[in-house]
C-alpha positions in Angstrom: 126.9 102.7 111.8 125.9 100.9 108.7 127.8 98.6 106.6 127.6 96.2 104.3 127.9 93.2 103.6 130.4 91.5 101.2 128.0 89.7 99.5 128.8 88.5 95.7 127.3 90.5 93.1 125.3 88.6 90.2 124.8 90.1 86.3 121.8 90.2 84.9 120.9 91.5 81.6 117.8 94.1 82.0 115.0 91.7 80.3 115.7 94.1 76.6 116.7 92.4 73.7 119.9 94.3 74.0 123.3 93.1 76.3 123.1 95.9 78.7 123.5 94.8 82.4 123.2 95.4 85.7 124.2 94.1 88.8 122.5 92.6 91.6 123.4 91.2 95.2 123.6 87.5 95.4 122.2 87.5 99.2 119.3 89.4 99.8 116.5 90.0 102.3 113.3 88.5 102.1 109.6 89.8 104.1 107.3 87.1 103.3 104.3 86.8 105.4 105.4 90.4 107.7 103.4 92.7 108.3 103.6 96.0 106.8 104.1 98.1 110.6 107.0 95.3 111.1 108.4 95.2 107.8 109.9 98.3 108.7 111.6 97.7 112.1 112.6 94.5 110.1 113.8 95.8 107.2 115.8 99.0 109.5 117.4 95.9 111.3 118.4 94.1 107.4 120.3 97.5 106.9 121.9 98.5 110.4 123.3 95.0 109.8 124.6 95.3 106.3 121.5 93.7 103.6 121.4 96.2 100.8 119.0 93.7 98.7 115.2 93.9 99.9 112.5 91.5 97.7 109.3 92.5 99.0 105.7 91.7 96.5 102.7 94.0 96.5 100.6 90.3 97.5 102.9 90.8 100.7 100.8 94.3 101.7 104.0 95.5 103.3 105.4 98.2 100.8 104.8 100.6 102.4 106.7 99.5 105.6 109.2 98.8 103.5 109.3 102.5 102.0 109.3 103.9 104.6 112.4 102.5 106.0 113.9 102.9 102.8 113.4 106.5 103.3 115.1 106.6 106.7 118.0 104.4 106.4 120.3 107.3 105.4 122.2 104.7 102.8 122.6 105.9 99.3 119.9 105.1 96.6 123.0 103.4 94.7 123.6 101.1 97.3 120.9 99.6 97.8 118.8 96.6 95.0 115.0 96.6 95.9 112.8 93.5 94.3 108.5 93.8 94.0 106.1 91.7 92.5 102.9 92.3 90.2 100.6 90.5 92.3 97.8 88.3 90.4 94.3 90.7 90.5 97.0 93.0 88.7 97.5 91.1 85.0 95.8 93.2 82.5 97.9 96.1 81.4 95.4 98.6 82.9 95.5 96.9 86.0 99.3 96.7 85.9 100.1 100.3 84.8 98.1 101.6 88.1 99.4 99.3 90.8 103.1 99.1 89.6 102.0 103.2 90.3 100.8 102.2 93.8 104.1 100.5 94.7 106.3 103.1 93.6 104.3 105.4 95.5 104.5 102.6 98.4 108.2 102.5 98.3 109.2 105.6 98.1 111.6 105.6 95.3 111.8 106.7 91.8 114.0 103.8 89.9 112.6 100.0 90.9 115.3 97.7 90.7 113.3 94.7 90.1 109.7 93.9 88.7 109.0 90.8 88.4 105.6 88.8 87.5 104.8 87.2 90.9 103.0 84.0 89.5 102.2 82.4 85.6 98.4 81.9 85.8 98.7 80.4 82.8 95.7 78.4 83.1 93.4 81.4 84.5 90.4 83.1 82.4 91.1 86.2 80.5 94.7 86.5 81.5 97.4 85.9 78.7 101.0 85.1 79.7 101.9 87.3 76.8 100.4 90.5 77.5 101.1 90.7 80.4 105.2 90.9 79.6 104.0 93.2 77.2 103.3 95.6 79.9 106.0 94.4 81.9 108.6 95.4 79.4 106.3 98.7 78.7 107.6 99.3 81.9 111.0 98.6 81.4 110.5 101.0 78.5 109.6 103.8 81.1 112.9 104.1 82.6 111.0 103.4 85.9 112.4 100.0 86.5 116.0 98.6 85.6 114.9 95.4 85.0 111.8 93.2 84.6 111.7 89.1 85.1 109.1 86.5 86.2 108.5 84.4 89.3 107.2 81.1 89.0 107.5 80.5 85.7 108.0 76.8 84.2 110.2 75.8 80.7 106.9 76.6 79.0 105.8 79.5 79.7 109.5 81.4 79.8 109.6 79.5 75.7 106.2 81.4 75.6 107.0 84.8 76.4 110.4 85.0 74.7 108.7 83.5 71.8 106.3 85.8 71.0 108.8 89.2 72.4 112.1 88.3 71.8 113.0 89.5 75.5 113.9 87.7 78.0 113.5 88.0 81.8 116.7 88.9 84.0 115.0 86.6 86.8 113.2 84.2 87.8 112.5 83.2 91.1 111.0 79.8 92.5 110.8 77.9 95.7 114.1 76.1 96.0 116.2 74.6 98.6 118.1 70.8 99.2 114.2 69.2 99.4 113.8 71.0 96.2 116.7 71.8 93.8 114.7 72.3 90.4 118.0 71.1 88.7 116.1 70.7 85.2 114.6 74.6 85.6 117.5 75.8 86.7 119.2 74.2 83.5 116.4 76.1 81.3 117.2 79.9 82.6 120.8 79.1 83.1 120.4 78.3 78.9 117.9 81.0 77.9 120.6 83.8 80.4 118.1 84.1 83.4 119.4 84.3 87.2 117.3 81.9 88.7 116.8 83.2 92.0 115.2 80.5 95.3 112.5 81.7 97.8 111.7 79.8 100.4 115.5 79.3 101.0 115.0 76.8 104.4 111.8 75.2 103.2 110.0 77.7 105.4 112.3 76.1 108.2 111.5 72.7 107.8 115.2 71.3 106.4 116.8 73.4 109.6 116.4 70.0 111.7 117.5 67.6 108.9 120.0 65.7 110.5 121.7 65.6 107.2 122.6 69.1 107.7 123.0 68.8 111.3 125.8 66.4 110.5 127.1 69.0 108.0 126.4 72.3 110.1 128.7 70.4 112.7 131.6 69.7 111.1 132.0 73.4 109.9 130.6 75.0 113.2 128.1 76.8 111.6 124.1 77.1 112.4 121.8 74.6 109.3 121.2 78.0 108.1 124.1 79.3 107.5 125.0 75.9 105.8 121.7 75.9 103.5 122.6 79.4 102.9 126.3 78.6 102.4 124.8 75.8 99.5 122.9 78.6 97.4 125.5 80.7 96.8 127.6 77.8 96.0 125.6 76.6 93.4 125.6 80.4 91.7 121.7 81.2 92.9 120.4 84.5 94.1 119.1 84.0 97.8 116.3 86.2 100.2 116.0 84.0 103.8 113.4 85.8 105.8 113.3 86.2 109.5 112.3 89.0 112.1 115.0 88.4 114.7 118.3 90.0 114.0 120.3 87.5 115.6 119.1 85.2 112.8 119.2 87.7 110.6 122.9 88.4 111.7 123.8 84.5 111.7 121.6 84.4 107.8 124.7 87.3 106.8 127.4 85.9 108.3 128.0 82.9 105.3 131.4 83.9 103.5 134.3 83.1 106.4 133.1 79.3 105.3 133.1 76.7 102.3 130.8 72.8 101.6 133.5 70.7 100.3 131.7 68.7 96.7 131.8 65.7 99.5 129.1 68.3 101.5 127.6 69.3 98.6 126.7 66.7 96.8 125.7 65.5 100.0 123.1 68.7 100.0 122.0 68.0 96.9 120.7 64.7 97.2 118.3 65.5 100.0 115.9 66.2 96.6 112.2 64.6 97.1 111.2 67.0 95.0 108.9 68.3 98.2 107.3 71.7 97.9 106.7 73.9 100.7 104.4 76.5 98.8 101.9 75.6 95.7 102.8 74.4 92.6 102.4 77.6 89.5 99.9 75.6 87.5 97.5 75.5 90.4 97.7 79.5 91.5 94.4 81.4 89.5 93.2 84.4 90.4 
């Protein structure tokens, strides 16, 4: 029997000039580096465990597997939140529209919940931030996606597209964890009314052996991963931990029966060392 994780939802603007909002589950299931064949099994398991927010991307090459799991799950579409992202070679208008059509076919959806520009590619020849964002607005206006946003955008990228179009992204998905707390960029997102979403929320596993995180986990009798996921939630971030192991998937979602104290949150914040586990946005090009 399917159940639903009692995760809170965050309100976000659709990415229009108006005030219409949609609600997005704060806890989701990530599928980065999950093969297409494995994605079907992993997403099926996640949905059975109660996840209702699934994050994928054209770049991951697993949208078809995610789509097969969604089509077979038997869960009402309105109970699910599905995110995908525009791949780097597809920023030009015709490529973006074509690839979005392919995304929708692979996911077997009529309407996607959230579509993000995966990387800004601000220094790539022939790629223009504003032109790409205008195409995203066109996709939103088509009615085939409920909200649009960006991923890995820095402050200057956000201001460039908003100033040119008057349309603010609903979400900015960035690398974020206790070793990279992104305080300044989170403040920019908040000021602009953008929801911040964390990718690599566990630091690709590197944080799990941190002594301070282990100490807090022992105090609370939970796992280090649960401490980190809870830290994201209490900071008001959307968080999408990834695992293909059902027991870890279950544990990553079992974070609503405890709360980190103010002192524990401060101790985790103090771990910040500006350490990325992925690429810096300025270095990613086509």
